[in-house]
C-alpha angles and dihedrals in degrees: 000000000000091000091054091050091048090053091049091049091053090050092050092049090049089054092051092047090046091054090049092051090049090054092049092049091047091054093046091049090049091052092047092050092049091049097045098043098043104138098042119021126181106241092211092056091047089053092049091051089045088058095043094045109036095172089062086088086076087071090067090049096053100036091088090103103092093195096051110145127221090256092055090049090050091051090050091050092049088057090046090050092050092050090048090048089052091049092050090045090055090050089051091050090051091051090050092048092050091047092050091047091051091048092050091049090050093051092046092053093053 
């Protein structure tokens, strides 16, 4: 029984890490889109990325520095991506917890 639980635990951790990686990639894609499409951005795409990467609002908060270099912007976006990865990881952990709870309820009722 312990081996089965260990396998399940690995699978659950992979799901949490997968969610975290998805959050990191979403933030990196957001930053790349904002950098590449600077003069004319599609408002719908910006709204979608605003929904997928909630910490990207920090960019507007810290962009007050008019002489911010590309390196400083990249450092800011790395922090935004890490925060987004943590947020997505927490969502993944919640999904795992709900799935395990539902599985336990199902086994108790049988």
